[in-house]
N, C-alpha and C positions, 0 to 999 in steps of 0.2 A: 739333513738329520737325522738317520734311521734308530729306530725306540725297538729295542725286542723287549718283549712280554713273556716271559719264565711261563707258561698254563698251569703249572702244576700244583703253586703255592702250599701254605703249611695246616698243617691238619692243629688247629688252635683251638680246637671246638666251638662253643656255641658264640663268631666272633663278632656276632651282627647283634648281639646281647646288648650293645650300647646304645645303640639306635633303640628308639619308641617304633612303635606300629601309627601306620598313618594310614588313615580311614579317605572315602567319597567325601567328607563336611571342611576339603580343607583350603577350598574357595573364601570360604564365611570368613576363616579364621586371618587366611594375607592380607584379605580385604580393611581388617580393623579398625586401621587408623587414617583408610579413604575415607571421602567425605564420598558417599551414595551420589551427588550431583554431582561428582569430579567420572565417578566410575560409569557414570552416563556418558559424559563429554566423551571417555575416552572410546567407547564406543558404536558411538554417533563420528567419530572424526573418521577422516580415508590417510592417516598415517603414509605412509610411503612405508618407512620403518619405526619400528618400537624396537628398543636396546633393553634387556638385564644384566645389570649389573652384579651378580652377586658377590656381597661385602659380609664386615663382621660390629657384629656390636664391644664394640672397643674403641678407644679415643682412637690409637692411631687410622684407624680403617674411615672413622666417623670426620679425625681431618680430607683424609682421601677425596669424600664426596663432597666439602665443603669444598677444596680446592677446583677441584673440576666444577661442579657448580659457579663458581664465579667466576672460570675463566673460559676451557671450550664449551660447558654448552649454553654458554654465552652468544655464540657463534648464530646470525642470522637461518632461522626452519627449524631453531627448537622449539618445542613446543616447551614449555614451563606454565607453575605456575600463575607465573607475576603474568603471562597471555595468554590467559583460560585454556591453557593444552593447545595451543594453536602452529603452527606448525607440522613440517613433514616428518617429522625426528622427537619422536619421544623415549627421555628416558629412565628410565626406573630401577631403583634398588633391588635386589633379591636378600632378605637379612634370615635369620634363622635363629634359633637361644642358644644364648652364649652359654657354655660351665661359669668362667669368671659371674656371674647372675643367679645362681643357681640355675640355670637354663630355663629363665623368666626374659621377659625383653624386660631393660634397662627402664629406669625414668628419661635420660634423654634420647628413645627412642620418638617416642611418643611427643616429645618438643620437637625433637626434628623434624617427624613428618610434620605437626601438627604447620609447622612452616613452609613448608616444600612439598607436600603430598605426592611427594614419590616413593617410597618407601612401603616393597610390601614386607610383612610376615607372615614369615613360614608356620607352619603350626611342629618346626621338628628341631631337634635337639643337635647345636652344631658337633662338629669333630672337636676332639681337645687332639690340638699339636701338640704332637710330641717329640721337634724339632728343633735349634735354634735359627729358624727361615724367620724374614721379618719381611712387611711391607716392601714392596718398591725391588726385592732382593732374586735368586736363584736360587730353585732347591727343590728341594720334597717338605710336604706338609707334617710326615708321619700317614700311614694309611690310615686311619680313621680323621683325619681332619679332608684328603683326597676324598674318602669315599660321598663327607657329607658336604664340602664343593659340586662333588655328581650329581646326589640329589637334589641340589640347587637350582643344582644349572638346570638337569629334565627337568625337573616342576616349575621352573621358569617356560619354559617351551610349552611344557603340557598346559600352566593357564595362560600362556599366550594367546594361543590360539584360538582357546573360548572371549579370553577377556578383546580382543582383535579384531570381529570379523573383517574389517575391510581393510589389514594394510595387508599391503603385499610382501613382507620381508620381516623377519624378525630376526633379528641380533645377541648372537654374548658380548658381554666385555667386561677390561676387568679395573679399577679402581685407583689403577698406580699404569690408568696410560693416556696421553692427551691425543685428539682424535682434532686434526683439520676437518671439521664439519662439512663444509661447503664446497669444500672437493673431494670429498667422501659421497656425500651426496649429489654431486655432478657426474660422480663415474655411477654410481648406482643408479642412475633414473637409463642412464646405456644398455642394462645388462639388464641380460631376458627375467620376463615375470614369474616364471615355471621354471624348477630345474636347478634353479643357483643355491651353487656351495663356491663362497669365495671368502678364500682367507688367502696367510701367506701356508706353505701346505708344503705338510713332510709325511714320510714313510714312514706307518708300523709294522713290524711281522707278531705275527702270534706263532708261536712256538708247541706244538701240541705229538710232541717227539720222536722218534723215531720212523715210525710205521706211517703216521699223517702227515709229515714234512714240516714243512712251513707257506705260514697264509701270508697274507700284507698287501695295506689298503692304506689310503690316504685318508689326513685328518689335517683338518685349519687351527692353526695357533690358538688358544682361547681364547688371548688377550684380545683383539677382535675375530667372532668368524658371523657370515652373515649366512640366510638361509631363505631360499622361496620358501612362501607359508605346503604349498606340494610336498617340502624339503624334511622337513620341521615334524610334521601329520605324520612323513616316514618315522621319521625319530621315535617320538610318543608314544607309534602303533603298537613298537620292538618289543615285544612280552615279555620275555625270557629276561631283558633292560627293567621295562614297565614293574615286576614282580620284584624283584630288589631292593627298588628304588620305594617304593612305599609299604614292600613289608621285609626291612634288612634282616627281622630275627628269622627272615627262613635260611637265612645266612649259616653251617656249620665253620667253611674255613674260609679263609683268605682267598683261595686260586675261584670260587664264585661267586666276586667282586673283578676278581683277575679277566674273567669269562668273561665279561661283557665288557672289562675298559675303564673299572669306575672306579681305578686308582689312578687314571689322568682325565679328567673331566672333558678337556679337548678330544684323548682317546674316544674315548664313551660313545660320542659323538660320528667322527666316524666309527667308531666299530658296528654300532647297529645300521648305518646307512651301508652297508658291510657287508651284512647276515641278511638284513634284507634285500639286499638285489635293487636295489633302487633303479631301473635300467633310464631313466629319467634323468640321472644329473646332472649338470650341467658345472663341470668346476674350474671358479674363476680362477684364476693359478696367480697368487701378488708373489716378490721378490721383493729382498731384503732394503733396497734404492728401497721400497713404500713404507710397508711393512716391517716395522726393525725393535730392535732392542738397543738401548742405549747404557750405559756403565756396565754392564751385567748381563748374562742373558746366552742364548742358544745363538742368537743372529745380531749379535752387537754391533751399532755403524752410526758410523754420525748423523746427526741432524741436518738435515740437507733441503734446499730449495722442492728434493725432492719426496719428500718424507711426506705422508700420508697421516698412518699412526704412529705411534711412539712411544713403547712399553718399556716400564722399572724405570721410569721420571722422577727423581728427587722431589720433597714437598718443595722450596725453592725452584725445579725448574717449569712447574705453571705457569706461574709468571712471564718468565723470560720465555718461553715458547709462544704466549699468548699476545704477547706485543713483536711477535717475528712474525707469526701469522694473522695475527686479528684484524688485519684489514684489509687482507685477501679474502673478500668477500662472494666474491663473483669471477670463483675461475671457469674453463673450460675443461671438460674433461679428457681425461685422458685414453690416449690410444691403444688400441688394444688387437690381440692378432685371436680371430677363428681360426685356431688350429685343427678343428673339427666338431665334428656338431656337439661329440662332450667336453672340451678342455678349450677355453679360453684362456688369452697368457698376456700378461702387461708387462713391453718391455722397457727395460731403467732411459730414463731419456738422458742425452750430454752434461744437459745442463746436472751442474751439481755446484753448491754453492753454502757453505760449513757454515754453520753455526755451533760456537764454541757454550756447551752447558753443563 
């Protein structure tokens, strides 16, 4: 898929005024519902990977979080409150203050956090949705919501580097995906510890006018993207992006956000790495036989025995997928081809047994 970004933007006054300033004291607020003993435990553990899943403080997304916790996050290897956060993979949800609650966190957040100890509550406002897009569906949430999502994603990576000093990889996912965790972990153990940028890769264009021509870069689809620690450090140290994430009122027009890819959080990550010109990246490129959409999306494929990460699942699909894959807890890692020092490629296997969902 190729996406064209029109980097001229629209002159529309102080576009960023709907977002408040965030200073350097965000960590305390982010961890306000997590006991100190849990934070200390996280820091001591040597997780292979820590996932951050941006979600929303509304009932529909609360159900999604519950469905993930009670299906794919029960696979062996996932660190949860019930096992004292012991495992190779930790999953946390990243929230912002929603307009439907007066830009405060709802009473349900405190209750949910007390039960699961897996909610990070950023001291920022959720962007308002201005389209008809719904959870589990394809589309665009509207510029304000997309910028809010990008801020949450950046802040997740920014905080995760500090919170998890022993984690080899940091990842971002969606709350409408199902992940075959044992297969994912088996594959991850075989991948490089430095430079990794793993996901379903797409190509984006940056149009900068007739004088400057067009630039292109790769980015991994945001429903599941895994980065080595050194790669995350490159993303969060990209100053033009960091300034807009933490001080969005500095933006006076939409093109300021377009200029760093903040209209799509997955493109934002790829754009930051492109602009940083980080030469140590190893692109681990998935195909849609393994990482794909179901029902709707850019890469809709049937669920098969080859599926690893399945996006845009319906609420009724989580249990079906767990029944299909739940007993496959010790898979062999998939084979991949190292095309050159910078590209790893996962081919599609021949086996292809379809599952109706």
